C-alpha positions in Angstrom: 112.1 125.9 82.3 109.6 127.4 85.0 110.0 126.2 88.0 107.2 127.5 89.3 105.0 126.5 86.7 107.0 123.0 87.6 105.9 123.3 91.3 102.3 124.2 91.0 101.5 121.3 88.5 102.8 119.0 90.8 101.8 119.9 93.2 97.6 119.4 91.4 99.5 116.4 90.4 100.6 114.3 93.6 97.6 114.0 95.7 95.7 113.8 92.6 96.7 110.6 92.2 96.5 109.4 95.3 92.8 110.3 96.1 92.4 108.8 93.0 94.3 105.0 93.8 92.8 105.3 97.1 89.0 106.0 95.4 89.1 103.5 92.8 91.7 100.4 95.5 88.0 100.8 97.9 86.4 98.7 95.6 89.4 96.1 94.6 93.1 95.1 95.3 94.0 95.8 91.5 96.4 98.3 91.0 93.4 99.9 88.8 94.0 103.7 90.0 97.9 103.5 89.1 97.6 102.3 86.1 94.6 104.8 84.5 96.5 107.9 85.8 99.7 106.4 84.3 97.7 106.5 80.7 96.5 109.6 81.5 99.0 111.1 82.5 100.8 109.6 79.2 97.8 111.7 77.0 98.4 115.2 78.9 102.3 114.9 78.0 101.6 114.1 74.4 98.8 116.5 74.2 100.7 119.1 75.8 104.0 117.9 74.0 104.5 121.0 71.0 102.2 123.6 74.0 104.7 126.9 74.9 106.9 126.5 77.5 104.9 128.3 80.4 101.9 125.5 79.3 104.6 122.1 79.1 106.4 122.9 82.1 102.5 122.6 84.2 101.1 120.1 82.8 103.6 118.0 81.3 106.7 118.6 83.5 105.0 119.2 86.4 101.1 117.5 86.9 101.9 114.6 84.5 105.4 114.4 86.1 103.8 114.0 89.7 100.4 112.3 88.3 102.1 109.1 87.0 104.1 107.2 89.1 107.0 104.3 87.6 108.4 103.1 90.7 104.3 102.3 92.0 103.5 100.8 88.7 107.3 98.5 89.3 106.1 97.9 93.4 102.7 96.6 91.5 104.7 94.2 88.8 106.3 92.8 92.3 104.5 92.2 94.3 102.4 90.6 91.9 105.3 87.9 91.2 105.6 87.7 95.0 101.6 86.5 94.9 101.9 84.7 91.7 100.1 86.9 89.7 101.3 86.0 86.6 98.7 86.4 84.8 97.7 89.6 86.3 101.3 91.6 85.5 101.4 90.4 82.0 98.1 91.8 82.2 98.8 95.8 83.4 102.0 95.4 81.1 100.9 94.5 78.0 97.5 97.8 78.8 100.1 99.9 80.4 102.6 99.8 78.0 100.5 99.1 75.0 97.1 101.9 76.1 100.2 104.4 77.6 101.6 104.5 74.4 98.3 105.2 72.4 97.8 107.6 74.7 100.6 109.7 73.7 99.8 109.4 70.4 96.3 110.1 70.6 97.1 113.8 72.3 100.2 114.3 70.1 97.3 113.9 67.6 94.4 115.7 68.9 97.1 118.8 70.0 98.6 119.3 66.3 
Protein backbone atom coordinates (compact mmCIF):
# COMPACT_ATOMS: atom_id res chain seq x y z
CA UNK A 1 0.00 0.00 0.00
CA UNK A 2 1.41 3.35 -1.01
CA UNK A 3 0.36 6.00 1.48
CA UNK A 4 1.32 8.84 -0.83
CA UNK A 5 -1.22 7.69 -3.43
CA UNK A 6 -3.90 7.41 -0.75
CA UNK A 7 -3.15 10.90 0.57
CA UNK A 8 -3.18 12.40 -2.93
CA UNK A 9 -6.47 10.73 -3.81
CA UNK A 10 -8.07 11.82 -0.56
CA UNK A 11 -6.83 15.38 -1.04
CA UNK A 12 -8.84 15.56 -4.25
CA UNK A 13 -11.83 13.41 -3.21
CA UNK A 14 -12.91 15.21 -0.04
CA UNK A 15 -12.93 18.76 -1.46
CA UNK A 16 -14.68 17.55 -4.62
CA UNK A 17 -17.40 15.87 -2.53
CA UNK A 18 -17.91 19.09 -0.57
CA UNK A 19 -18.03 21.21 -3.74
CA UNK A 20 -20.56 18.94 -5.47
CA UNK A 21 -22.78 18.75 -2.41
CA UNK A 22 -22.68 22.51 -1.82
CA UNK A 23 -23.46 23.22 -5.46
CA UNK A 24 -26.47 20.90 -5.53
CA UNK A 25 -27.76 22.25 -2.18
CA UNK A 26 -28.14 25.65 -3.87
CA UNK A 27 -31.08 24.16 -5.76
CA UNK A 28 -32.68 21.80 -3.23
CA UNK A 29 -32.73 20.95 0.46
CA UNK A 30 -32.75 17.24 -0.39
CA UNK A 31 -29.49 15.25 -0.06
CA UNK A 32 -29.02 14.71 -3.80
CA UNK A 33 -25.36 15.74 -3.68
CA UNK A 34 -24.42 13.05 -1.16
CA UNK A 35 -26.50 10.54 -3.12
CA UNK A 36 -24.63 11.42 -6.31
CA UNK A 37 -21.13 11.20 -4.82
CA UNK A 38 -21.90 7.90 -3.08
CA UNK A 39 -23.15 6.30 -6.31
CA UNK A 40 -20.21 7.68 -8.32
CA UNK A 41 -17.81 6.50 -5.62
CA UNK A 42 -19.33 3.02 -5.74
CA UNK A 43 -18.70 2.93 -9.47
CA UNK A 44 -15.09 4.08 -9.03
CA UNK A 45 -14.40 1.44 -6.40
CA UNK A 46 -15.85 -1.26 -8.63
CA UNK A 47 -14.03 0.01 -11.72
CA UNK A 48 -10.63 0.10 -10.04
CA UNK A 49 -11.00 -3.08 -7.96
CA UNK A 50 -8.71 -5.20 -10.14
CA UNK A 51 -6.30 -2.45 -11.17
CA UNK A 52 -2.71 -2.21 -10.08
CA UNK A 53 -2.08 -1.56 -6.41
CA UNK A 54 -1.01 2.02 -7.11
CA UNK A 55 -4.17 2.89 -9.08
CA UNK A 56 -6.38 1.12 -6.54
CA UNK A 57 -4.69 2.96 -3.66
CA UNK A 58 -5.05 6.31 -5.44
CA UNK A 59 -8.59 5.97 -6.81
CA UNK A 60 -10.45 3.50 -4.58
CA UNK A 61 -8.90 3.90 -1.16
CA UNK A 62 -7.79 7.53 -1.44
CA UNK A 63 -10.15 9.32 -3.81
CA UNK A 64 -13.36 7.29 -3.45
CA UNK A 65 -12.78 6.76 0.27
CA UNK A 66 -12.69 10.51 0.83
CA UNK A 67 -15.19 11.33 -1.92
CA UNK A 68 -17.97 9.13 -0.54
CA UNK A 69 -19.44 9.57 2.89
CA UNK A 70 -21.35 7.14 5.03
CA UNK A 71 -21.54 9.57 7.95
CA UNK A 72 -23.25 12.36 5.98
CA UNK A 73 -25.61 9.80 4.45
CA UNK A 74 -26.57 8.64 7.95
CA UNK A 75 -27.01 12.24 9.14
CA UNK A 76 -29.33 12.94 6.20
CA UNK A 77 -31.40 9.87 7.13
CA UNK A 78 -31.52 10.92 10.79
CA UNK A 79 -32.55 14.49 9.95
CA UNK A 80 -35.26 13.11 7.66
CA UNK A 81 -36.66 11.14 10.61
CA UNK A 82 -36.65 14.26 12.77
CA UNK A 83 -38.57 16.15 10.07
CA UNK A 84 -40.91 13.17 9.56
CA UNK A 85 -40.00 12.89 5.87
CA UNK A 86 -40.46 9.14 5.83
CA UNK A 87 -41.13 8.86 2.10
CA UNK A 88 -37.94 10.78 1.27
CA UNK A 89 -35.94 8.65 3.72
CA UNK A 90 -37.23 5.44 2.17
CA UNK A 91 -36.44 6.64 -1.34
CA UNK A 92 -32.96 7.79 -0.27
CA UNK A 93 -32.15 4.47 1.44
CA UNK A 94 -33.47 2.26 -1.35
CA UNK A 95 -31.99 4.31 -4.18
CA UNK A 96 -28.61 4.86 -2.48
CA UNK A 97 -28.09 1.23 -1.62
CA UNK A 98 -29.67 -0.09 -4.83
CA UNK A 99 -27.92 2.24 -7.26
CA UNK A 100 -24.70 2.01 -5.26
CA UNK A 101 -24.71 -1.76 -5.77
CA UNK A 102 -25.57 -1.39 -9.46
CA UNK A 103 -22.82 1.21 -9.90
CA UNK A 104 -20.22 -1.01 -8.21
CA UNK A 105 -21.34 -3.95 -10.36
CA UNK A 106 -21.15 -1.88 -13.55
CA UNK A 107 -17.70 -0.66 -12.60
CA UNK A 108 -16.53 -4.23 -12.06
CA UNK A 109 -18.05 -5.35 -15.36
CA UNK A 110 -16.51 -2.48 -17.32
CA UNK A 111 -13.12 -3.16 -15.77
CA UNK A 112 -13.21 -6.80 -16.89
